[in-house]
Structure formats: structure tokens, C-alpha cells
N, C-alpha and C positions, 0 to 999 in steps of 0.2 A: 504494499499500499504507499509506504514512504517512497519507494523509488519511483513510483507511478506519478505521485504529487510532485517530484522532481523533475518530471518530464523524461524518464527513462522507459524505454520499451521493455516490456515483461520477458525478455529472453534470458534474463538473470533475476535469481530470486535467492532472498536469505533463509538458510535452512538452520535447523539447530542441530549440532553434533552432539548426539547422545552419549557417547563416550569415546574414550580413546583407545579402546582395543580394535583391533584389526576388522571383526566382524560388525561391529557398529559403524567404524569409518567407511566399511563398504557400502552401507545404506546411503551415505551422501551423494547425491547425483554430480557426476563428473561432467566436463571439467570444473576444477574449482579455481577461482582467481583470485580469493582474498578470504582471509579468515580474521575475524573481529573476537577477540579475548575481553571477557568482562572478569575483573578480579580486585580482590581488596586490598586498599593501600595500607600496608600494617608498618609496624617499625622495622620489621625484618626486611620487608621490601624496600622501604627507603634507604636503610643502610646499604642495602645491595645497589642502589641505584646510584648513591654517591660513589661508592667503590668503582662501580663500573664507568661511569662517568670520567672519574679521575684516570681510570686503566687507558682507556680510549685517548683521552687526551695525551697521555704521556706516549703511547704506542702508535697512534693514529690507525686509521682503518680506511678501506677503499669505499667510497660511496660514489656511484655513477651520478653523474650531473642529472641525468633524466629521471631520477627520483623524485615525486612532487612530495614535499614535505610542508608542513605549517606547524607553526607553535599554538598553543591553545591560551587565549587570554580571556575567554568569557567563561566563569564558573560553569561547572555542570553541563559543559557542552561537549564532554569528551565522546558522547556517542555520536553526535554530529560530525566531529572532527574526525573520528574513527571511519564514518562511511564516507566522507568526502576523501581520505586517505586512500580507501579502498576502491572507489570509482576513478579518481584521478590517475591513480598508476594503472588503470585498465581501460583508460578512455577509448583507446583505439578498439576496443572489443565491446563497446556500449553502443547501442543506438539511442540517440537522444530525438527527443521532439524538436522541432524547429524553435518553439519558444521555450525550451528548457531553462528554468532559473538555474539549475546546476550547471548546465553547459555553457551559459553566459559566464558565471561565477569562475569556472574552469580556464575558459579562453582569456577573461580579463586577468587573471590572476597568475597564469603561466610565468610570465617574465619576473614576477614579483620575488622579494626575499620571503623566507618563512614568517617573519616579523610582520612585513606588509600583508601577507595573505591574512593573518591573524585578524589585524587592524580592518581589512576590507571585510572580514565576515562579519566583524562587530556592527557594521553599517549595513550589511546587506539583508534588508527585511525577509524576502522572499524564502531564503533558505531558513532562517531564524524561525519565522511564523511556522513554516511546515513542520520543522523539527519539535517546538511547542505544541502544535496540535497534536502530532502523532505521539509524542509522549505522555499526553493526557489521555489518548486512547488506550494505552497500557492498562494492563492489569493493576499494578501497584500506582498507589498516588505518586504523581511526578513531583519530585523535590523542588522547592522553590529555588530561584537562583541563588540566593545567599545562604541556604541551608548547608551545613557540612555534609558532604559525600563523601563516603569511603571507599566506594566502588568506581572503578577506573575502566575505561574502554582503550584500547588500543588496536592498530590494525597491523597485520601480518601480510606481505605482498611479494611477489616475484616480479623484479625488474632486471631484465637483462641475464637471466638465469642466476641472480642471488637473492636469498630471502632476507627482505628487509622488515625490521621492527619499527613501526612509525608512532611514535608518541609524542603529542603535543606539550607534555609536561617536560620533555628531554630537549637538550639543547641540539640535537642532531638524530638522523635516522641511525639504527643500529644494525651493522651488517651481520647476520647470522650464518654466512657461508653460501655455497652453491646449492643449486635447487634445480627441478625442471618442472615443466608443465605437467609431466605423469606423477612427478613424487611430490609435488608441492604440498598437497593436504598432510601428507605423512609428516613430511618435514616441518610444517606449521605447526603441527601438533606436538613434534617432539620439543619445540620450544615452549608451548603452552604446559607442557609437562615439567620444564625446569621451573616455571613460576609455581607450580603446586607443589613442587619437592621443596622450595626455599620456605614454604608456609604448611608444613603437613597437618597442622590442627585445623586449617582453614577449610570451609567446604563452599565457600563461596565462588566459585569458578563456574565459567559458563561461555562455551564456544558457539559461535555462528560462522558459516560459510557463505560465502557469496558465489554460488553454484548456478550451472546453467540450467535453465528452466525445461 
């Protein structure tokens, strides 16, 4: 529904990943072009995030210039930004309606920096309004903008044969190594498992795949 409101033809759909075991992954329609992970921001995770950032700043990493990445400046908009990351890095596979608000946003923001994209989203009513209305259609009461939310969405995408984690709270994309169209779902789930292993007491993890309809 959300994709349709943003003017994307229904050739792709978001589907739940019911579990990380091979037989449950085999139920996910292929191909998969992105995975969104919802996870809790805990002290353990924040410690890891700081260490990871320092490590990458010290060692460096290879990030292709074609990766579309944006910062998150709007509170509680991580779902919208995860969705933009998923679509933006697969825009060649998407069929947009001519008047698609998301298509226009991506075209306008392609040449911007991650910070400029975040600022542009703040002013871009069409996507924000769609996000807010779809959030209110959900089962649980959508949090107000200022409410403290400790659940966070990130996107995992394949750009040029590398698996990138895109999180608007981080300063840059994280390159998780090589992947392929065929192995992408399994490779992305391996990254999700690492998140779960860092917080073994936590149960609030949820993955959804952007799959061919």
C-alpha cells in the first residue's frame, strides 16, 4: 500500500521474513532486492556502533560512489529512510508512475550529499505525509514525533556486488562484503543474525524483504 501511494507499480512488494532458517527463507519470493531490519537500540548496540565507526574511520572501507545514502535528521523517520534507501539503490528495477512523489524526490536528490538529502526530506511534504498516514494505519499506535523510540530500521542492499548496510544514524554506509543477486537474501540475513547475536536476550527483531511480486 505504501509503495502504491508513493507511485511505484506493484511489481515489487514488502514481505515478512518469518525466520532465518533455510526452509523459512525459501518461502520468500525471489528475487529480493533489499532487506529492512527492525531492531532495538540497546546499550550493547550503541557500544558496538561507536567501536565500529572508529574502526572504519581508522582502517577505511570501499564504498562505491553509486550507493545512495542519506542521513536521518527527522525523529522516528527511520522507516521512511529505510524505505528510501531500499528503493533508491534499486531504482533501475522499479517502475514509477509519471507523477510519483518518490521518483521526483530521488531525481532531485541524486546529486546531493547525504546531509542535503536529509534536509530536503524535511521539506518534502508528499513523502512525509504518506509515511505518517501509513504509520497510523499500522496495528500499533504510531509514536508521536518527539516520543522516545528505541526501535530502529536499517536497509540492506546490493550495489555493484557488495552488500551495504544503510543507516541514517551512521556517518556512512557499511560495506559487509561481496554478494550476488542469487545469494543476497541469505547474505543479508547473515548480517541480521549478527545484530541478534550481539543482543541475545532481545526478542524485538523483525526483517522484511523487498521481493518481486
